N, C-alpha and C positions, 0 to 999 in steps of 0.2 A: 409589485411586478414579480410574477414567478413563472419562469419559462415564457410561453405565449399567451398565458391566461391572467387576467387581471383579477386580483383578489382585493376587493374593497374592504374598508373598515366595517365592522360588524354594526356599528351604530349609525351608518350612513346607507341611504339607498342608491343604487347605481343602475343606470340605464345604459345599455350597449347597443351599438349599431356598427356594421362593417360592410365593406364592398369586397367582391371577389372577382379576380380577373378583369380589372377595369382598365381599359386602354388608356393609360397615362404615364408619364415618366416618373419613375421612382425618385429621381433626385429632386425634381420640382416639387413632387408631393411632400418629400422630407421637409423642405423649407417652408411650404405653406402650412404643414402641420405645427412646425416649431412656431410659426407666427401666431397661431391661435391656441396653443396649448397653455393652460392655466388661465384662460380668460373666461368671464361669463358668456353664456351662450348668445346672448344678444349682441355682446361686442365682437365675438367671433363670426357671427353672421354678418355684422356690419363690414368687417374687414373684407370678407369673401365677396360681398356684393359690390364693394367699391372696386375690387380686383376685376370683377365680370364687366363693370360699367367703365373700365379703363381710367378711373379717377384717381386710385392710389395703388402703387405697386407693392407687391409682397417683398418684404427685405429678404435678401439671401446672404446668409452669414457663413455657409460652408462651401457650397458649390457655386462661387461667385467670380470664377476666372472669366475675363473678357466679358463682364456683365456691366451694363450701363448704370450710372448713378441717377438717382431720382431725389428731388427736393424733399428733404425731411426723412428720407428712407435710407439712402445710401445705396449700395448695389442691390438691385433687385429686378424683378419682373412682374408684369401682370398676371400671366399664366391664367387666362379666363377659363380655359378648359378644365384645369385642375380645380380652380375655384368653383365652377359649375358642378362637379361631381362631388366635392366635399360639402357643398350647401345641401345636396340631396341626402348624403349620409347624416349630417346634422338634423335634417328634418326627420329622417326616420328615428334618430336617437330621441328627439322631442316627443314623437309620437309614442314611443316605447315608454317614455317617462310618464306621459299623460296617462297611458294605460294603467301603469303601476300607482297612480294617485300621487305623483310627486308634483311639487310646486314648480312650474315652468319658469317663473322669474328668478329663482334661486339656483338654476342649474348652471354648472361650470364645466368646462372641458378639461377634465382632470388627466385623461390618458388619451394621446393621439399618436399613433405608430403607423408604420407602413413596412412593407417588405416587397422585394422584387417578385414578380410573377414567374411562371415557367417559361423558359427560353426554348422555343421550337426550332430545330434546324430546318433549313430549306424553306423559311417562311418569309421570303422577301416579298414586301408589299408591292403590288402591281396597280395598274390603272383601274378605276372603278372599284377598288377595294377587293380584288378577286383573290387576293392571298392573305386577307386579314385574318389573325389568329383566331379572333373571336367566332369567324364563320366557318372555321375548319370542323371536320367531323369529330376530331378527338377533343374538342373543347368541353371541360367539365360541365358548363352550363347548359349544354345541349344534348349530352349522351349519358349524364350520370343517372343511374337507375333509381336512386332515391330522391332526385331533385324534380320537383313539379315544373311544368313549362318547358321540358326538354324536347318538345313536340316534333319538330319537322324530322330531325335525323332519326329519332326513335320510330316515328311512324314509317319512314322510308326503310329503316332497319327491319320492322316487322313484315313489311310487304315483301321485301327481298327474301326474308326467311321463308314466308309462306310460298312464294313461287318456286324456290329451291326445293321445299318440300313436296310441291306438286310434281315437279320434274322427276325427282327420285321415285316418287310414288308411280308415276307413268312408266318409267323404265322397269321398275319391279313388276308391274302388272303386265307389261308386254312380254317379259321373259317367263312369267307364270303361264300366261295364256297363249303362248305360241302355238300350242298343239291344237287349240280350239279355234285358231284363226282370229287373231286380235284386229278388230276394225274400228275401234275409237274408245274414247274415254271421256266421261263428263263428271266433275266434282262439284258439289253444291253443298253449302252449309245451311242447315235447317234448325229451327229451335229443338228438334228431337236429336240432332247430332249431324254427322257427315254422310251425305248420300253419294256413293260411287256407282256410276252407271257404265257397265261394260258392254260393248257391242261386239259379239262375236259370230263367226260364221257356224260354228258347232257349239252351242252353249252347253249341250249335255256333257261334253268332255270337261268343262270347267267346273260344272255344279257337282258331277260325281253322284254315286249311288246314295240316295237318301239325303243328299245335301252335305255329305261329309267334307268333300273338297272345299266347297265354298265356305263352310264353317271354319275350317282350318285357315283358309286365306283370310277371312275376317279377323281371326285372332292374330295371325301374323301382321297385318297391317296395323291394328290397334297397338301392338307391342312395339313394332319398330318404328312407326312414324308418328306415335302419340296422337292419334286422332280421337276425337270424342265421339263415342258410340257409332263407329262405322256401320253403315248399312250398304252392302253390296247388292246391286240389281244387275241381272244378266239378261240382255236383250239380244235376239236373233236378227242377224242382217239378212233381210229377205231378198235383197238384191246385191250379192257380193261383187258382181262385176261393175257395179257403179260406186263401189267404195274405194277411194283412192288409196287407203292404208292397205287394204287387202290386195289390191291389184299390184302395189309396188312390192309387197312381200312376195307375191307369186312370181313376178318378174324377176326379182333377185334369186329366187330359188332356180328359175329356169337357167339364168346366166351361171350359177354355180354348177349346175349339172352338165355345163359344156355347150349350151345352145349358142349359136352365132347371134351377136347382139341385134342384127338386123332382122333376123327371123323372130326372135324374141319381142322385139319393138313392134313390128308389124302385127304379130299375133295378138299382142295385148290390145293394141288399138282396134283391131277388128272385133275382138270379144266385147270391148266396151261399147263400140257403136252398134253392135248386133243386139245389145242388151237394152237399146232405146236411148242413148246419150245423144244429145245434140251436137256435141263436139268434145274433143279431148285432145291432150298434148301430152306426150311421154318425152322426158329428157334422160339420156344416158350420158354420164360423165365419167371420165377415168381412163385407164389404160386398157382400151377395149380390144385392140387387136395386135398391140405390141408395146414397146417401151414408151412411145410418145403419148402424152396426155391428149385427148380429144373430146368433143362434145358432140352428140348426135341427138337430133330432135325428130320426133315422128308425129305428125298432125293429122287430124281428120275432123271434118265438120267445122263449126264455129266455137271458138273458145275465147271468152271475155277476160282481159286482164285489168288490173286496177287502173291503168292509164285510159282505158276506154269507157270506164264506167262513169 
């Protein structure tokens, strides 16, 4: 035994197996490993199987305070959960030995050791296993970058990172296309790269002379957001008065210029309805006329909400 790595004799073949972050008591595991250390593999498996079946207890030699005595064993416990996990590790070791071409009938448990796992603060178990350490996001079996099967949390993390990148990209494009009248954004992943579709009221301002501005914008997006071969397509909004994004920006600009909120709200609703809309609703919220927060709604026609659909 050298450090934490076992160095077997050069003339003997060694098969290894281990478990990582297994939810079981280190003290009980210590006693169970002492019971099978140095025994042939078949005898060690028999002891653990009898403990799982509650036929023979595992002797406790060190951590045996207030431990009941059993016939022919002395102080001990059955510990079926510990025995079940150790049987799985022995099965893995036997499979590794068979892969190395070793004789399964001559296998001996030569080294059996355990160590306490990480102790996480504020990890109090709750009902239904909601605070179990193995289900937390910081568990190595679930978020380790080199470990296969880390699946659920890794997938969620990728989705979150992708959505955050889209939000940052949208904020950047809204700022860059403010003069052109930003009306909407659509991002799609294609086999050829990432297609970004911008809807603007005045696309010529965003494209620039001979496409210089759009080329510069494409390079900035590729370097800043690490998108694969971004392709920016600019579309003209033919009905700007029916675009909620454009109308909200225009309404905000009129309020910043000092218009009364009622005049601005009614004017916005009238322009939308005159453009052919079946109905609209404008909501203004904040300190509209004084220090007190208030909310005003302006409606016209018929507007469906999610509850009515």
